[in-house]
C-alpha positions as CSV (number, residue, x, y, z in Angstrom):
1,M,119.7,189.2,228.2
2,E,123.3,189.7,229.4
3,T,124.1,192.0,232.3
4,K,127.5,193.1,233.8
5,L,127.6,192.7,237.5
6,D,130.2,194.0,239.9
7,R,131.1,192.7,243.4
8,T,128.4,194.8,245.0
9,D,125.7,193.4,242.7
10,L,126.8,189.8,243.3
11,L,126.7,190.4,247.1
12,A,123.2,191.9,246.9
13,L,122.0,188.9,244.7
14,L,123.3,186.4,247.1
15,K,122.1,188.1,250.2
16,G,118.6,188.0,248.6
17,V,118.4,184.3,248.1
18,V,118.2,181.4,250.7
19,P,119.5,178.0,249.9
20,N,117.0,175.1,250.0
21,W,117.9,172.4,252.6
22,G,119.4,170.2,249.9
23,A,122.0,172.9,249.1
24,M,123.1,173.6,252.6
25,D,125.7,170.9,252.5
26,N,127.2,172.2,249.3
27,P,130.9,173.1,250.1
28,L,130.6,176.5,248.4
29,V,127.5,177.3,250.4
30,K,129.3,176.3,253.5
31,K,132.4,178.4,252.5
32,A,130.1,181.4,252.2
33,G,129.1,180.8,255.8
34,W,125.4,180.1,255.5
35,Y,123.8,179.2,258.8
36,F,120.4,178.9,260.3
37,C,119.8,179.1,264.1
38,D,116.9,178.1,266.3
39,Y,115.4,181.5,266.4
40,G,114.6,181.6,262.7
41,N,117.5,183.8,261.8
42,S,119.5,182.8,258.9
43,R,122.3,184.6,257.1
44,W,125.5,184.6,255.3
45,K,128.6,185.3,257.5
46,S,131.6,184.6,255.3
47,L,130.9,186.2,251.8
48,D,134.1,188.2,251.9
49,N,136.0,185.0,251.7
50,L,134.7,184.2,248.2
51,T,135.8,185.5,244.9
52,D,133.5,187.1,242.4
53,E,133.2,183.8,240.5
54,E,132.4,181.9,243.6
55,L,129.7,184.4,244.7
56,H,128.1,184.0,241.3
57,E,128.3,180.2,241.5
58,C,126.9,180.2,245.1
59,Y,124.0,182.4,244.0
60,L,123.2,179.9,241.1
61,I,123.5,177.0,243.5
62,C,121.0,178.5,245.9
63,K,118.7,179.9,243.3
64,N,118.5,176.5,241.4
65,S,118.2,174.5,244.7
66,W,114.5,175.4,244.7
67,N,113.9,173.9,241.3
68,K,114.7,170.3,242.5
C-alpha cells in the first residue's frame, strides 16, 4: 500500500511514536529534540528543525527501534 503524506501527517506519525533507548543516541533523533525527564514526561521539542524527509526517516528509526 502506498500513501501520500504531507508535513502534518508526518508530524502526527512522529509524535505518536517513542524511540527505544537504543535509538535515543541517533543523531537524527537528537536533532528532532527527543528528551525524557525524571517525571516520566517525554516529548519532541525540535521537530520544526527537520525537513519532511528527515521527519519520515526519524519516524522509521523510532518505529524500527522496537524490532531489535
